[in-house]
N, C-alpha and C positions, 0 to 999 in steps of 0.2 A: 504492499500500501503506500509506504514512503519512497517508494523509486519510484510508482505511478504520479505522485504528486510532484518530486523533483525535477523528470519528466517533462511533466505540462509546464512548468513554470521556466522551464530552458527554450521551450518551445513559445512561449509566450515571452522570452524577453528575445529571441532570435524576432519575434515577429514585429515587436517596436523595435529592434535595433533596423529589420532591414527598411520599416518605415519612416523611421527616423527623415533620411533626407526629404523625403515627398512633403511631411507634416513643415517641417522649418521651409521649403519650397512653395506653402500654401500660405505664409505668411506673406501678406504685401510688405513686396522694399518702403515702400514708404510708410508705412509704418514706422519702420526701426531707423529710417536714415532721415526722419524730420527733426526739426531741433527741440530738447528738451534742457530740462540741467541735468546734467552730468553728475555720474555718481561716484565718480572718480575720487575717492577721496587726497589722493592725490593734486589732482588739479584742486579739487576744492578748499584744501588747506595753503598750497602753494602759487597759487592761481597759471601755472603751468602745467601742458599734456605731459603726461610719463611717455614711455615707450609703447605701451599698451591700450593709448586712447585711439578709440576710432576702431579697434580688431576688430569687435561686432560688427557695425556698420560692413567695415571692409569683409569679414565672412560671407554676412548676407546677401554681398554686394558681388559675391566669387557666383554664389549659390544662383546668380538671377542674372549670369554669365555678363555683368557689368566689370570689365576687368579694370577699365580706366577709374573707374570711381571706387574702386578695392585699392587700386594702389596713391590714389590719390588722399584716402584714408586713412591707411596707414602703413607705409611701407614694408614692414616686415612680415606682411600678407603672404611675399614671397616665399618666408620660412617656414610663418606657421600653421598654413593651408595644409601643403605637404604632411607636413608629421600630424596634422589632424587627420588629414583620412588616411594614413601610415598606421597611426594609432584604431580609427574605425575599425581598418577592413580586419586591422590583428583582432580584433575584441569579437567581431562575424565571425573567422575562422577560428576561433577559441570556442565561439557558440556553439558554431557546427558539431565540432568534435565531439563536446559534450552531447548532443543530442544524438549524433551516432554509434558514439561509445557505449551508450546507456539502453538501447535499442535491443 
């Protein structure tokens, strides 16, 4: 019984991982990129942007294939996006292996 519950949880996790890009793509880009109050502690305390400022907007711009906008929001997106993609794919592969090993 415990094995069946664990297997079911692994399948749900895999489904969520696979659905994540579609869910994020469904969020309108304007909703993310429109100006608002920054939650960056560094920027709020010191009045200057940190190295991570704009990274969320840059990642969302990449998801919507707006490469120039992503570059303008934060140039480190060329380093962070491939690392995030690697970690995401690695987690999917790990979850698939868990599901197939327990079947």
